[in-house]
N, C-alpha and C positions, 0 to 999 in steps of 0.2 A: 569531675570526680577527683581527678588527680590533684588539682589545686586545693580543693576542700580538704583532702587527706593531708597534704603538706602543711596547710595552715593549722589544722587541728594538732598535728604532731609538733609543730613549732611552738604552739601555745602550751601544750602539755609539757614539752621539754623545758620551757622557761620555768614552769611551776615545779616540776619534779625532775630536775636534771640528774642524769646518771651517766657515769663514764666521762671520758675525755671528748672534746669536740671532734677529734679525729675518729674515734670509735663510733660516735653517734652518726657522723657523716657516712662512714662505711656501712653501718647498719641500714641507714635510709637508702643508700644507693643499692644495696642488695635487695631491699624490699621493693623499691619502685622501678628498678631497671627493666624487668620483663614487661611491665605495663607501658613504660615510656617507649621502649623499642617497638612494641606492638602498635602503638598509636602513631609513631613516626615513620613506620614502614609503609610507603604508599602501596595501594593495591596493584598498581601498574607493575611493580617489581615482581609480583607473583606470576610465574609463567602461565600463560593462557593455554587452554587446550586447542587443538586444531579446529574443533567445531566453533569455539568461542572466537577464535581469531578470524575465521572466514565464514560468517553467517550466511552469505549468499550461496555458499556451496550446498547448504541444506535445503534451499528453496527449489521447488521444481521449475523447470522451464528454461 
């Protein structure tokens, strides 16, 4: 989805360029940064709960 969005924006920008290359790059970074950060943040970095970290503690016996 990200690659598709970037390609479409690049093609659109070639056809209908507005602003300086620097301002366009800043706008695109602002637009895509939250998505890129969410995709690149591994789930392992999210703190696990005590139950998720120790599943054997929930089992009887």
